[in-house]
C-alpha positions in Angstrom: 101.0 107.8 91.2 103.4 105.4 92.9 103.2 102.2 94.4 104.2 104.7 98.1 101.2 106.4 97.6 98.9 102.7 97.5 98.4 100.8 100.5 99.5 97.0 99.9 97.0 95.5 97.6 96.5 92.3 95.5 98.1 92.5 92.3 95.4 92.1 89.5 96.6 88.4 88.5 96.3 87.4 92.0 92.3 88.6 92.8 90.4 85.7 94.0 87.2 85.1 93.2 86.1 83.6 96.2 87.3 86.0 98.7 85.6 88.4 96.5 82.5 86.9 96.8 83.1 86.7 100.7 84.2 90.2 101.3 80.7 91.4 99.1 78.9 88.7 101.3 78.4 91.6 104.3 75.7 93.9 103.5 77.9 96.7 104.6 80.6 96.5 102.2 77.8 95.8 99.7 77.1 99.6 100.4 80.3 100.5 100.5 81.0 99.4 96.4 77.1 100.9 95.2 79.4 104.2 96.7 82.2 102.9 94.8 80.7 102.1 92.0 80.2 106.1 90.5 84.3 105.0 89.6 85.0 108.1 91.8 87.7 108.4 94.6 85.6 108.7 98.2 87.1 110.0 101.8 86.7 107.4 104.3 84.6 109.4 106.4 81.7 107.1 107.6 79.0 110.1 107.2 80.5 110.6 103.5 79.6 107.3 102.9 76.5 107.7 104.1 77.2 105.0 107.1 77.9 107.8 109.9 75.9 104.9 112.1 78.7 102.7 112.5 81.9 103.7 113.8 84.6 105.1 112.4 86.7 101.9 113.2 83.7 99.0 111.8 84.0 101.6 108.5 87.9 100.9 108.7 87.5 97.1 109.4 85.2 97.0 106.0 87.3 99.3 103.8 90.0 97.3 105.1 89.2 94.0 103.9 87.5 95.5 100.6 91.2 96.5 99.8 92.7 93.3 101.0 90.5 91.2 98.4 91.2 93.3 95.8 87.9 94.7 95.5 89.0 99.0 96.3 92.1 100.5 96.0 93.5 103.0 99.4 95.8 106.3 97.8 97.1 107.7 100.5 97.6 112.2 101.0 98.9 112.8 104.0 97.3 111.7 107.0 93.7 111.3 103.8 92.6 108.2 102.4 91.2 107.9 99.2 88.9 104.8 98.2 88.2 103.9 94.8 86.5 100.5 93.2 89.4 98.4 91.2 86.5 98.0 88.3 89.0 97.4 85.2 91.1 95.0 87.8 87.9 92.9 88.7 86.6 93.2 85.2 90.1 92.0 83.6 89.4 89.3 86.0 86.7 88.4 86.0 84.6 89.9 83.2 81.0 91.0 84.2 80.8 90.1 87.9 80.3 93.7 88.9 78.0 94.4 86.2 75.7 91.3 87.6 76.5 92.6 91.2 75.4 96.0 90.9 72.6 95.2 88.4 71.2 92.6 91.0 71.6 95.4 94.0 69.5 97.7 92.1 66.7 95.4 91.2 64.0 95.0 93.5 63.5 91.9 96.0 61.2 90.0 95.3 
């Protein structure tokens, strides 16, 4: 896959912890993270992501924040966009961070 097929995103070495944590500080973006945790590519449609209660532009905004923080990557295929988690890049920069975040979301609240 060429860089021409990807929307702009930071290089692995440029992913910043504060920016990642800020991006994931929003409940909608944490919901997206949980959706992307299966390591598959996902369509950008709100209904496909379980966010059909939100306007498409709102969902697009949240996806852009995640991509610009380095959490996700977006592949362009014609008029379609497919998003996936940058698990390997995040694990390289911050070992254990994703696992801790995902485990915290799966644990029941006290």
